[in-house]
Structures are given as structure tokens and as C-alpha cells.
N, C-alpha and C positions, 0 to 999 in steps of 0.2 A: 241740256240738249239744245241745239240750235237748229234753226230752220232757214231756208231761203226766204220764207215769208216771215222774217224776224219781227217779233212783237216789240214795240218800243218799251224797253224795260224801265226807262225813266218815268213813264206814265203809270206803270202797274205796281212795281215794288222797288222804288229807287234805293231805299236804304240797304236792302239785302245785297243788291248787286254792287253798289258803291263799296260796301264793306268787303265783299268778296274780291273785288278788283284791287282794293287797297291793301288788305291784310293777307290775302292768299296769292298775291302776285298773278292774278288772272290777266292775260293780255287785254289791252283796251279794245282790240278788234275782235275779241271772242264774243260772238252774239250770245246773249242769255235770254231764255224764253220763259215767260210766265204764262201758263196755259193750263187747261184741264189736261193733265198728262195722258189720260187714256184717249181722249179725242185726238190729241196731237200725234201719238204713236200710230194710231189707226189711219189717220189722214195723211201723214207725212210720207214722202217717198225718198227722201235723201238718206245717204249712208254716212255714218259717223265713226271716227276712230275711237271715240270715247263717249259714253253717256253717263252723266251724273244725275242721280235722282235724290231730291231732298224734299220729301213730303211727310206728312204726319202731324202729330199733335194729339192732345187729349181726345179720346174717343175714335181716333182714326182706325179703320178696320183694314189692316194690311192684308189679311187672308182674302177678303172679298175684293179689294181694289187690285191686288196683284194675283189674280187668278191665272190659270195656265194660258189662256188665250192672250191676255195682256202681256204676260212675260214673254211669250213666243213673239208677239209683235215688237216688243222692245228689242229682243235679240235679233230680229230680222232687220232692224235698222243699223246693225253694226257692219262696218266695212271689214274685210278680212284682217284678222289680227286685232280687232276692236275689243274694248274692255267696257265693263259696266261697274260703276261704284254707286252704292246707295247707303244713305243714312237711315237707320231704323230704330224705333224705340223698343227697348227690352224691359219687361216688367221685373224679372228676377233671374237668377242663375239657371233655372231649368226651363225658362220660357223657350218654346220651340220656334217662335216667330222668325228669328234671323236664319235659322237652318232651313225652314220651309221656303221662305222667300228666296234665299240663295239658291236652293235646288231648282226652283221654278225659273229664276232668271238665267241660271247657267245652262239649263237643258242638259243634253248629253255632250255638248261641244266644249263647254268652258269648265275651268276648275274654280272652286270656291274657297275663299278665305274670309274669316270673320275677325275683325279687330274689335275687342270688347274689353270693358273694365269690369272684372268679376267682383262679386260681393257688394254691388251697389244696386239698389232698387230703382226702377224707373229711370234708366240710363239710356244713352245712345250707344249704338254699335255701328260699325261700318262694314258693309258687305262688299267684297271685291270679287268680280267674276272675270277671270283672265284666261287666255289660251295656254299660258305656260304652266308647268308643274310647280314652279316656285314663284314667290311674290317678291320680286326685286332682290337687291343685294342684302344678304343677312346682316352684314356689318352696318349698312346704312339704316336698316330698320331698327336694329338694336340701339344705335345711337339716338334715333328719334324717340324711341320708347323710353330710354333711360333719362332723357332730358325733358320729358313732358310734365313732370311732377304729378303724373297720374299712374295708375297701376294697369296699364294697357297690356293685353295679351293677344297674340295672334294664334289662331287655330284654323285648321281645315274645317270646312262645312261638314256636318255629320250625316247629311242626307244627299242622295242623288235624286234627280227628277224621277227616276223609275221607282224609288223607295216610297214615294207619296202614294197613299192608298185611297180607296173609295172612289176612284175615277176623277177625283178633284185635283189631282196633280198639284 
């Protein structure tokens, strides 16, 4: 996520952004922000075509950090047609975390897709929240999946925002 008040990424986490720019072909002029993400989304007033979230680690509490209010604030920063992508840690195959976070991030406006490597414990999964009913070209996605040397699978999110119970959405 980028802000008009861009934080000097060379001072905060230079290695991650240098790697991202070099190996993931991020444009050099794409501002990268290191910040408390909750403070950033509540304070920022800019709109974005895309928001990428990469937080977590051992002991990170996704359910608490990505509550309904925070997810609503993230979605509110999207320009029309905007997308959200997030990396999330998954403990095991029946871990509900990616589905719950996807439902909160998507709200009622966006569609959810989860890219996951099944049968692996303590793994990463990628949540995509997009306005379209499909996630890109099926042929292109198949090509990427086949050549990654991983057993990635793409599936729809299993929950909608309205499915989350106990008022905790």
C-alpha cells in the first residue's frame, strides 16, 4: 500500500523492498510503505487500484488484527475496480483463517479466491479479493501453477461476510 506521505522504505526495511523490486518486477517508482497497517488505513485518505498486505509471523493473531472494522477500512481505500491481495499463514487443511479473513476483506462487494498449497502444515496462502467473477485467464493461471514446482490450488472462498457469526464478522 502506498501513501502520498510515503515512508522512506530504505530506512525501515530495505532488504524486503529491494528483493520485491528486483525479483517481482515492481516498478521503481511504486512507493512501498512500512507502517502499522491499522494506523495507516484509518489515517490515510488516498484511493488505490490495488492493496497488497503482507503481515504475520509466529503468533500473529489474524482474527484480531483483521476485525470487521479494519477490513472495512482497507476496502474503503480501494478505487473503483480495485483489488486486495494478502499473504496469510495457514496452520493446516481445515484452518478457517484464510476463509474468514477473505470474507471480511471482500465484504459484500468483492469476490474471493484463495491460492493455497494443500497437505502442508504451517504454510502460506494468498487471498485475492477482486470485483470480477473469475480470477484472470484460466490458461495463464494453469501455466503458472504447473511450472511452480509446488502443488498450488485455486479455490473460491468458502464464506461470505454475512456468513460470519456472533457479530464479530
